C-alpha positions as CSV (number, residue, x, y, z in Angstrom):
1,I,0.0,0.0,0.0
2,E,1.5,3.3,-1.0
3,C,1.4,5.9,1.7
4,Q,3.5,8.7,3.3
5,V,3.2,7.6,7.0
6,V,2.4,4.4,8.8
7,G,1.2,4.9,12.4
8,L,1.4,1.9,14.7
9,T,-1.1,2.4,17.6
10,A,-0.8,-0.7,19.7
11,G,-1.9,1.0,22.9
12,I,-0.5,0.6,26.4
13,S,-0.7,-2.5,28.6
14,P,0.4,-2.3,32.3
15,N,3.5,-4.5,33.1
16,L,2.3,-6.7,35.9
17,D,5.5,-8.9,36.1
18,L,6.5,-7.4,39.4
19,V,3.3,-8.7,41.2
20,A,2.6,-11.8,39.0
21,E,3.5,-14.2,41.8
22,S,2.2,-12.2,44.7
23,S,-1.2,-11.9,46.5
24,I,-1.8,-8.4,45.0
25,A,-5.0,-8.4,43.0
26,T,-4.8,-7.6,39.3
27,S,-7.1,-7.5,36.3
28,R,-6.0,-5.3,33.3
29,G,-3.8,-3.5,35.9
30,I,-3.1,-3.6,39.6
31,L,-6.5,-3.1,41.3
32,V,-6.6,-0.1,43.7
33,D,-9.1,2.1,45.4
34,R,-9.3,5.9,45.0
35,G,-6.5,6.2,47.6
36,F,-4.3,3.8,45.4
37,R,-4.3,1.1,48.1
38,T,-4.0,-2.4,46.8
39,N,-5.7,-5.4,48.5
40,T,-2.4,-5.9,50.5
41,D,-1.7,-3.7,53.5
42,N,0.9,-0.9,53.0
43,I,1.3,-1.6,49.3
44,F,0.2,1.1,46.9
45,A,0.1,1.4,43.1
46,A,-0.3,4.6,40.9
47,G,0.3,5.6,37.4
48,D,0.2,3.5,34.2
49,C,0.0,0.2,36.2
50,A,-3.0,1.2,38.4
51,E,-6.6,0.1,37.6
52,I,-9.0,2.1,39.8
53,V,-11.9,-0.1,40.9
54,A,-15.3,1.5,40.2
55,E,-17.2,2.1,43.4
56,D,-20.5,1.9,41.7
57,G,-19.9,-1.4,40.0
58,G,-19.3,0.2,36.6
59,R,-16.2,0.0,34.5
60,N,-12.8,0.2,36.2
61,L,-10.6,3.1,35.3
62,L,-7.2,2.9,33.6
63,Q,-5.6,6.4,32.9
64,Q,-2.3,6.0,31.1
65,V,-1.1,9.5,30.3
66,W,1.6,11.5,32.0
67,Y,-0.6,14.1,33.8
68,T,-2.9,11.5,35.4
69,G,0.1,9.6,36.6
70,K,1.4,12.8,38.3
71,R,-2.0,13.4,39.9
72,Q,-2.3,9.8,41.1
73,G,1.2,9.8,42.5
74,A,0.5,13.0,44.5
75,V,-2.7,11.5,46.0
76,A,-0.9,8.2,46.8
77,G,1.9,10.1,48.5
78,E,-0.6,12.0,50.7
79,V,-2.5,8.8,51.6
80,I,0.8,7.1,52.6
81,A,1.6,10.1,54.7
82,G,-1.7,9.7,56.6
83,E,-3.9,12.2,54.8
84,S,-7.5,11.3,54.0
85,R,-7.6,11.7,50.2
86,S,-9.7,10.3,47.4
87,Y,-8.6,10.6,43.7
88,D,-10.9,12.6,41.5
89,P,-10.1,11.7,37.8
90,G,-11.7,15.0,36.6
91,I,-12.5,15.6,33.0
92,W,-10.5,13.4,30.6
93,Y,-7.9,15.2,28.6
94,N,-5.1,14.2,26.3
95,S,-2.7,16.2,24.2
96,A,-0.1,15.0,21.8
97,R,1.9,15.8,18.7
98,F,2.3,13.3,15.9
99,L,5.1,14.5,13.7
100,D,3.8,18.1,12.9
101,L,0.2,17.4,13.8
102,E,-1.3,18.7,17.1
103,Y,-3.9,16.5,18.7
104,Q,-6.2,17.3,21.7
105,T,-9.1,15.5,23.3
106,Y,-11.3,16.8,26.1
107,G,-14.1,14.9,27.8
108,Q,-16.0,11.9,26.4
109,V,-14.8,11.4,22.8
110,G,-15.0,7.8,21.6
111,F,-16.6,6.6,24.9
112,R,-19.8,5.4,23.1
113,V,-22.0,7.2,25.6
114,P,-25.7,6.3,25.1
115,G,-27.4,8.9,22.9
116,E,-24.2,10.6,21.8
117,E,-23.9,12.3,18.4
118,S,-21.2,14.5,17.0
119,L,-20.6,17.4,14.6
120,Y,-17.5,17.3,12.5
121,W,-15.6,19.9,10.5
122,Q,-12.4,19.3,8.4
123,H,-10.5,21.9,6.5
124,P,-10.6,21.0,2.7
125,D,-6.9,21.6,2.1
126,E,-5.1,21.5,5.5
127,A,-4.7,18.9,8.3
128,Q,-7.2,20.6,10.6
129,A,-10.4,19.2,12.1
130,V,-12.8,19.7,14.9
131,R,-15.3,17.2,16.4
132,V,-17.9,18.3,19.0
133,V,-19.6,15.3,20.8
134,H,-23.0,15.9,22.4
135,V,-26.0,14.3,24.0
136,D,-29.1,16.2,23.1
137,D,-28.0,19.9,23.5
138,R,-25.2,19.2,26.0
139,V,-21.6,19.1,24.9
140,I,-19.7,16.2,26.5
141,G,-16.5,16.0,24.4
142,L,-14.2,18.0,22.0
143,N,-11.5,16.8,19.7
144,F,-9.1,19.0,17.8
145,M,-6.6,17.9,15.1
146,G,-4.1,20.4,13.7
147,L,-5.3,23.1,16.1
148,R,-4.3,24.3,19.5
149,F,-7.0,24.8,22.1
150,F,-6.9,26.4,25.5
151,H,-7.4,23.7,28.2
152,P,-9.4,25.7,30.8
153,V,-12.0,26.8,28.2
154,A,-12.8,23.3,27.0
155,E,-12.7,21.9,30.5
156,G,-15.0,24.7,31.8
157,W,-17.6,24.0,29.1
158,I,-17.7,20.3,29.7
159,G,-17.7,20.6,33.5
160,A,-20.5,23.1,33.4
161,G,-22.6,21.1,30.9
162,A,-22.5,23.8,28.3
163,S,-25.0,23.8,25.5
164,M,-24.1,23.4,21.9
165,D,-25.0,27.1,21.2
166,E,-22.7,28.3,24.0
167,V,-19.8,26.2,22.7
168,L,-20.3,27.3,19.1
169,A,-20.6,30.9,20.1
170,G,-17.4,30.8,22.1
171,L,-15.2,28.5,20.0
172,H,-12.9,31.3,19.0
173,E,-12.1,32.0,22.7
174,G,-10.1,28.9,23.2
175,N,-8.1,28.8,19.9
176,F,-4.5,29.8,20.5
177,Q,-2.7,29.2,17.2
178,P,1.0,30.2,17.1
179,E,1.7,33.8,16.2
180,F,1.0,34.5,12.5
181,A,-0.7,31.1,11.9
182,P,-3.9,31.4,10.0
183,R,-7.1,31.3,12.1
184,R,-9.8,28.9,10.9
185,D,-12.4,29.6,13.7
186,A,-15.0,31.3,11.5
187,M,-14.8,28.5,8.9
188,A,-15.2,25.7,11.5
189,V,-18.0,27.5,13.4
190,Q,-20.0,28.2,10.2
191,S,-19.9,24.5,9.2
192,L,-20.6,23.2,12.7
193,R,-23.5,25.7,13.2
194,A,-25.1,24.7,9.9
195,Q,-24.9,21.0,10.9
196,W,-26.4,21.8,14.3
197,K,-29.3,23.8,12.8
198,G,-30.0,21.1,10.3
199,R,-30.1,18.5,13.1
200,A,-32.2,20.6,15.5
201,A,-34.7,21.4,12.8
C-alpha cells in the first residue's frame, strides 16, 4: 500500500510482572481504590499500572497519560503520609503531537455514551479538524486535530454542561494558534453551526 506515513497504535498494557506471583489483586492493571491502596496492607500502586476499581460497580478506570500519573502519585503520597484523600479523575484530557500534527481531546470522545452524536468539520486543504460530541443539547467532548485549544476553556464548558449554542458561540475564545498562523475559527463554526441547525430542525 503506497502511503506517506504508517502509524502503529498498539496502545499501552500495564506491566504486571513485578506482582505476578504475589497476592496483590490484578485485572488489566493492579487493582486499587481511590487512595491507590491495593488489597495488600501498606502496598500502593499509581500511574500506568493502576486500575482504579469503580465504586458503583461500573467499568474500572485505567488512565495511562503523564498528567494523570502525576496526579495519582500525589494522592498516593498523601495517603501514605496519613492524609485522607480520594482521587478525582476529573475531565478526561489528552494532548499529543504526531510529527507536525497537534492533537487534543477533552471529555468523552470515543466513549460510546448512550445517545451521543457529533458534529465534525475538516479543512478542505489543510490537516485541521474539529469534532464536537454531544448528548441532546449538552456538549460532552471536544476533539481538535491540527489546532491548539486552551485547556481551561474546554474543561470549563464540559464541566458546566455547556449547551451546543454556548460552545459554538465561544469556540474562538479557546483557539490559540501560534503567532502569524492562519485562524480557521470562522470557517469551522460556520460549518458546525449549519450542521447543528439542520439536526435541530
